[in-house]
LUMLO-647427 format. One record per residue: x, y, z of N, C-alpha, C in turn; residue in three letters. Coordinates in pm, whole numbers, plus 50000, padded with zeros to 5 digits. Example, Ala and Ser with C-alpha at 12.3 -4.5 7.8 and 13.67 -1.06 7.14 Angstrom:
# LUMLO-647427
513194943150780512304955050780513204967050780ALA;512854977550708513674989450714512905000350787SER;
END
This chain:
# LUMLO-647427
641072189865125640342191765252638872194565223MET;638002188065300636562189565278636122203865305SER;635192208765223634602221965244633312221065324GLN;632962208865368631712206465441632022200765579ILE;631382206265682631402200465817630042194465844THR;630022182065890628772175465928628512178066076VAL;627322183266106626922186366244625682178166277ILE;625732170666388624602162266425624282163966572SER;623002165566602622542167266739622082153766793VAL;622612150066909622322136966967621512138267096CYS;620552129567110619842128167237619512113467254TYR;620292106567337620142092167354620142085067219ASN;621112088767136621132084366996622192073766967SER;622772067667071623882058367048623482046166966SER;622192042866964621752031166887621862033566736ARG;621602045666690621592048466546622842055566498VAL;623602061166589624742069466551625842062166473LEU;626172049466509627262042866436627052042166285PRO;625832039366240625572038466097625732052066029GLU;625262062466096625422075866039626892079566027MET;627652077266134629072080766133629842072866027LEU;629492060266010630192052065913629902056265769SER;628822063865748628472068365613629222080965572SER;629932087165666630652099565638632072096165596ILE;632522100765480633872097465433634962102565528PRO;636072095565528637222099865607637682113765562GLU;638162121365657638672134765626637632145665634GLY;636352141865651635282151865663635112155465811VAL;635202168165846635032172065986633612168766035PRO;633542163366156632262159666216632172165766356VAL;631072172466382630812178266515629502172266567ILE;629582165666682628402160466748628082169466867LEU;626812172466884626372180466999625412172067079VAL;625802168767202624952160367286624092168867378ASP;622782166167374621822173867453621522166967586ASN;622592164967668622452159167802621832145267797ALA;622382136767711621892123067697622302114467816SER;621542103767837621932093767936623112085367886ASP;623262084567753624302076167694625482084267641ASP;625742095767703626772104867652628162098567654VAL;628442089967750629762083667755629962074467635GLU;628912067467596628982058967477629172067467353THR;628472078567346628612087667232630022093467228ILE;630592096267346631972101267351632942091067290GLN;632742078367323633602067867267633462067167116GLN;632242068567065632022068366921632692080366855MET;632572091866918633192103966863634712102466859ALA;635282097366966636732095466971637202085866863ASP;636442074966844636822065066744636762070866603ALA;635842080066579635682086066446636572098366427ARG;637142103466536637892115966526636992127966519GLY;635782126566573634802137466571634932145866697ALA;634472158066688634402166966804633052164866872THR;633062162767003631812161667078631662173567171LEU;630562180867154630222191967243629142186967338ILE;629412187667468628452182867567627672194767624ARG;626372194367604625522204467665625102199667803SER;625092208567900624712204768036623212202768052SER;622442206967950620992205267953620492202767812GLU;619282197567804618662195867673618082209367632ASN;618862216767554618482230467519617662231067391ALA;617382219467330616612219267206617482217767084GLY;616842214266972617572211166849618292223466792PHE;617582234466778618172246266714619352251766790GLY;619232252866922620352257967001621562248866991ARG;621322235766990622422226266976623092227666839ALA;622302229466735622872231766601623742244366601CYS;623272254766667624042267166673625372265166745ASN;625372256966851626612253966922627602246966830LEU;627102237266753627972230166660628492239166550GLY;627622247466495628022256366386629082266266430ALA;629022270466555630002280066606631422274466608ALA;631532261066607632842254666611633352250966472GLN;632502252066371632872247766236633752258266167ALA;634622253566079635542262366008635332262265857GLN;634512253265807634342251765662633312261365607THR;633302262665474632372271765407630932266665410ASP;630772253565419629442247365415629212238965540LEU;627972239465590627572231665708626452222265669LEU;626592209565703625532199765677624972195165811LEU;623742199665842623052194965961622392181565926PHE;622842171065993622422157465958621892150466082LEU;620652145566076620082138266189620862125366215ASN;620962121166340621712108966369621082096266313PRO;619782096866276619142085166213619112086466061ASP;620002094866007620152096265863621512090665820SER;621622086565696622882081265643623142086965504CYS;624362091465482624762096265350624902084465255LEU;624332085565138624552075665035625892078464966GLN;626502068364903627802070464840627802082464745PRO;628792091064760628932102764673628062114564710GLY;627302113564820626352124264855627052137464885ALA;628122136964963628802149464999629422156164877LEU;630042148164791630632153664669629552160064581GLU;628402153264571627302158664490626752171564550ALA;626672172264682626212184564747627192195964723LEU;628482192864733629492203064707629392208264564GLN;629242199264469629112203364329627832211364307LYS;626762207364376625512214764364625642228864418GLY;626342230364530626572243764585627392252264489ALA;628332246064421629152253364323628322257264200ASP;627362248564161626522251564044625562263064070ARG;625192264964195624182274964232624792284764333HIS;625722293164289626422302164382625512312464448PRO;624332314964388623412324664447622532318464555ASP;622522305164564621662298364660622272298764800ALA;621412298964900621892299665039621932286065107SER;621032276865066620952263965134620362253565041ALA;620522240765080620212229764989619692217565065PHE;618942209364994618582196065041619012185664940ASN;619502174264988619632162764898618272156164881PRO;618202146064798617002137864794616932129464921GLY;615782129164985615612121565109614972108165076ILE;615662097365108615172083865081614502078265205LEU;613282073665189612562066965297612172053065247LYS;612702042665312612472029265263613152027265129GLY;612422021465036612972018964902612362028264797ARG;611762038964844611102048064753612052057164679GLY;611482065664598612252075364522612702086764613LYS;613782093564576614222104864658613162115864664PRO;612902120564784611852130564805612452144064837LEU;611682154564811612052168064851610812174764906PHE;611002185264983609882191765050609212201464955ARG;607882201064951607132208864854606292219864918ARG;606062219065050605172228765113605452229265263SER;604742238165329604842239765473603532245365526SER;603242242465652602012247765711602072262965727VAL;603262268665717603372283265732603522290365597ILE;603392282865488603432288865355602042288765293LEU;601652299265222600382298765149600412288065041PRO;599262282565009599202271864909599742276264775ARG;599632289064746600112294164618601632292864604SER;602332291664716603792290564712604272276164720GLU;603352266664731603732252564735604242248064598ALA;605172238964597605722233664473604812222564423LEU;604302223964301603392213864246604132201564197GLN;605342203464156606152192564101606472182264210GLN;606192169364182606392158864280607692151164259LYS;608212151164140609452144064110610362153064028GLU;611652149964030612612157963954613762149063910ALA;614302151763793615482144463746616682153963732ASP;616552165763794617652175563796617422184863914SER;618352193963937618222203564047617012212564024ASP;616302215664132615182225064122615172234064245ILE;614562245764230614412254864343613252250264430GLU;613422251364562612422246764658611842258364738LEU;610602256964785610022267564869610482266765014PRO;610892254765058611262252565198612102239865205VAL;612942238865307613822227365322613432218965442LEU;613842206265439613652197265552614962196565629VAL;614862196365762616042197665846616842185065870GLY;616362173565826617072160965855618402159965783SER;618562167265673619832167765600619872181065526ALA;620302191365595620222205065543621632210865529LEU;621992214165406623282220365378623102235365363LEU;623922243065434623792257565430625182263965422VAL;625262275065352626512282565351626712288965488ARG;627892287365543628152292465679627942307465687ARG;628342314765584628192329265586626712333265590VAL;625862325565520624422328365521623822324865657ALA;624232313365710623742308965841624062319365948PHE;625282324365944625692334366043624992347666021GLU;624732351065896624102363965865622712365065926LYS;621952353865926620602354465982620552350266128ILE;621712347366186621752343966328621462329466360GLY;621552320666258621342306466281619902302866311GLY;619722291566377618382287166416617852296166527PHE;616552298366527615902306266631616012298666763ASP;616702303766864616882296466989615602294867070PRO;614542302267034613282301267105612462289167061GLU;612872282666951612152270866903612882258566956ILE;612252251267046612912239567106613102228567003PHE;612042225066934612122215366826610852216066741MET;610992212166616609942212066513609692226066455TYR;609572226266325609332238466246610502248266251HIS;611612244466317612782253066312613382253266172GLU;613202242366096613702242165958612832250965867ASP;611522251465892610642260565817611102274965839ASP;611282278465966611682292166000613032295665939ASP;614012286765953615332289265897615262290865746LEU;614502282065680614372282465535613832295865487SER;612752300465550612122312865505613022324865529LEU;613762324765638614672335965665615852335765570ARG;616402323865542617502322865446617062327565309LEU;615892322965267615402326465133615162341465122LYS;614642347465226614322361765221615562370665227ALA;616582366265299617732374865326618962371365242VAL;619162358365215620442353965159620372347665020CYS;619242342364979619192336364846618332323964843GLY;618042318764724617102307664707617582294564768PRO;616652285064776616882271764830616802261664715LEU;617682251764717617722242364606617732227764651TYR;617112219464568617212204864578618322200364484TYR;619272192464537620372187264458620082172764424ILE;619732170264301619182157364260620172145864278HIS;621442148264251622412137164252622842133164392GLU;622532141164492622872137964630621682131264699ALA;621952120264769620872112964835621272109364978GLN;620292110365067620472107065208619282098765253VAL;619532087565318618432079565373618092084565512SER;616822084365545616382089365675615332079865731HIS;615662073665844614722064165905613502071265959ALA;613692083166015612562091066066612092086466202GLY;612162095466301611672092266434612542082966514GLY;613762080366467614642071066536615802077966608GLN;615842091166607616952098366669616992096666819SER;615832094066880615742091667023614812079767046SER;614852073567164614042061767190612542064267172PRO;611812053967132610372054967113609652050867240ARG;608742059467287607912056367402606722065667400SER;605702062267477604522070867484604872084567541THR;605732084567644606112097267707606872106267611ALA;607832100467538608622108567444607762113267328ILE;606862104467280605962108467171605102120367214ALA;604622119967339603812131067390604612143867403GLY;605852142667453606692154467469607012160867333LEU;607332152667235607632157967101606412164767042LYS;605232158567060604012164367003603672177567069ALA;603912178667200603662191367269604522202367210TRP;605802199467191606702209367131606292212566987HIS;605802202666915605352205166777604192215066777MET;603252213366871602132222766880602592236766915GLY;603502237767011604052250767049604732257566930GLN;605572249966862606372255666752605502259766635SER;604462252066608603622255266493603022269266507ARG;602492272266624601872285366645602942296266648VAL;604042293766717605112303766728605642307666590TYR;605992297566508606592300466378605572306966284VAL;604322302266288603292308066201603082322866235ALA;603022326066363602852340066402604082348266367ARG;605252342566384606492349666353606522353866206LYS;605952345466119605982348365976604662353865923HIS;603832358566014602632365965974601542357765911GLY;601432344865945600362336465891599042340565955VAL;598022343865875596732347965932596082336666012PRO;595452340266123594712330666206595582318666244PHE;596822321266282597782310466311597272301066420ALA;596772306766529596302298366639595032290866600PHE;594082297766537592822291466498593022279866401GLY;593882281766304594152271066208594792258966276ARG;595732261666367596422250766434595472242966525ALA;594632249966600593722243266694592672235366617ILE;592242240466503591272233266421591882220466365ALA;593122221366319593812209566267593962198966375SER;594352203166495594532193666605593212187266645ALA;592132195166648590822189866686590332179466586ALA;590542181966458590142172166355590922159166372ILE;592222160366400593032148266417592602140366541GLN;592062147066642591592140266762590392131266734MET;589712133866624588522125966589588862113166512LEU;590122110966482590522099266405590242086366483SER;589572076466421589292063766490590552055866524PRO;591642058966460592912052066489593312053966635VAL;592942065466693593342068366830592722058666930LEU;591612052366894590952042866983591822030667010LEU;592722027666920593482015166928594952017266965PHE;595352029466991596772032067019596912042467129SER;597402037967245597642047267356598722057367319ALA;599702052967243600802061867204600282073167114ARG;599422069767019598892079966929597932089267001LYS;597172083867098596292092467177597102102667256ARG;598182097867318599042106867396599662117367305ALA;600062113167187600682122367093599712133267050LYS;598492129667012597532139566963597042148667075GLN;596842142867193596392151167306597482161367343TRP;598732156967342599832165967373599992176767266SER;599772173067140599812182867031598772193667053PHE;597562189467089596482198967116596822208067235LEU;597362202167341597732210167458598842220167425ARG;599812215767345600892224667307600382236867231GLY;599442234567141598842245667067598062254867160ILE;597232248967246596412256967335597262265567428TRP;598342259967481599182267167575600032277867508GLN;600042277867375600792288167302599892299567256SER;598632299467299597652308967245598042323567272ARG;598792326167380599142340067414600572343667373ASP;601272334267309602662336967268602662345767144VAL;603392356767151603462366167040604922369167005GLN;605542361166920606942363766884607052376266797PRO;608222382366795608422393766705608192389466560PRO;607512397666483607232394666343608522395466262LEU;608792384966183609982385066100609812394865984PHE;610792403765972610802413365862612172412965795LYS;612252408965666613542407965597614272421465596PRO;
END
């Protein structure tokens, strides 16, 4: 019996979901959480065909809350949060399981993330981490400790996830993996990259592409950046974020793309509208 449950959050994801589901070996428990999609009936059919559990949310409550709903239904020792536009490469789950066994003190893990035909990538830094804590190493041929994890394929011990209360429900989307990573590392144990496990990630394909959706996502990204930075005591969190957004607004690329203009303007608005938000400071 598998020691890993795959949990995936869906929002109008029926176009990419079949490939993700087909990459999961038989016998592995799968929990899908639908965030009030228009295509939920199609997703229900896919879940039934795969033998997966589908949790239907009556509203789009955000990524982290949906992950928490799925995790609450899982029974295995390990939880793999996997984006619907990601696919497990052959042997990935077995390699992740072996990696978790090799590093019993670790709380959570990332496989190598494949984008296109490139080499497997791992996360080396975050906007909420000081530069001194960034990982200088760009490639690895074995397992290494990481400063922060990426949420598109994140394996975590269920006991650790529950100990810190899961994803912060106040973060709708973006930077929730930064926040989770730092809390896991501080309270439960280090984070690791498992070299032999690989997952492909298309990126940005979990929901339909449009100017409106790009703007909505960017607004939430701006909100989350300030919220998470302040939560973890980053100095001048708002000032740094607004400066970064203002510089990006000066890019000549925006002149030729309405979608990118909407995205950057929404990012700036999201940051500005979060200027008075003061989350409780995280203290391990």
